[in-house]
N, C-alpha and C positions, 0 to 999 in steps of 0.2 A: 553556497560557499560558507564554510564555518570560519569563525574567527579563532585565533590561537587560544588554546585551552578550552575550546567548545567542542562538544561531541555531537555528531550527527546520528540521529536515530536511523537505523537501517531498515529496509523494507522486509526483513525476515526476522524470525525469532530464533533464539538458541534453545538449549535443553530446558525442559520444563516451561516452554513458551516464554522464557525470559527475553526482554528486549536486548538487541545487539546495537552497539554504538561504534562509530568510526571516529578516530581522532586524527584529523588532517585538515590543513587549510589549502590543500591542492585539489581543486575540482576536477583535474585531469588525471588523478592517480587511478591506478587499476581498480581499486575498491570503490572509489567514487563513481567511476564510469559503470562498474558492475551494478551498483545500487541504482543508478539512474536507469539503466537498461531494465532491471527487474521491476522498478516502479512503472515503467512504460508498459511492460507486459501485463502487470497486474491491472492497470487502468484499462487496457484493451480487453482483458477478460471480463471486466464489468460490463462493457458494451455488449459483448456476446451473450453473457448471462442474462442481462436485462431483456434482450429480445426473446430468449428462451423462456424466461419467467412470464412475460406477457402472453406468449403463446399457450403455455400450460394453464395459466389462470383463466384464459378465455375458453379453454376446452371444457365443455360441460361434462365430458366423460373422463376427465383426468382421474387417475387412480390415486388412492391414499399414499401408496409408495412413491409415486411421482412427486406428489406435493411434499412429502417428507424429505425426499432427496433434494428437491428444489430449495426447501427451507434451509437445509444443511449447507448447500452450495452458496446460497445467498448470505448466510451467516459467515462462512469462511471468507467470501469475497468482501463483505462489508468490513471485516476485521482488517484485511489487507489494505483496503482503500482508506480506512481510518488511520492506519499506520502511515501511509503515504501522505495523507493530509496533515498529520501531526508533524511529520518530518519536514514537509515543505513549508508549513507554518513556522517552524523553528528556523529554517533557512531564510525565509522571507524576513522574519523579525531580526535575524542576525545581520542581514544585508542592509537593513534600514537603520541600524544603530550607528550613531556618529563615531567616526574613527578618531582616536586621540593620538 
């Protein structure tokens, strides 16, 4: 939950890969719920990709194209997870601040 006048980093980017923010103190708003849902999907994707990565890296016959694609997928997924972690870190910090 954000405090008044605090922006929530959203789990997607805008044009030019610029960060997107949400200004609301309502965790049940449509956009807050959408952001929560997308974060859950992104974190679920990490689990699936990790299993795939381990299988490809264990394969002695893995082709360079497979490894290149894996590296690209891992980079994209790490970017998404980092954005989720930053967002949740901000939310956690905001929820721990004393209210006046």
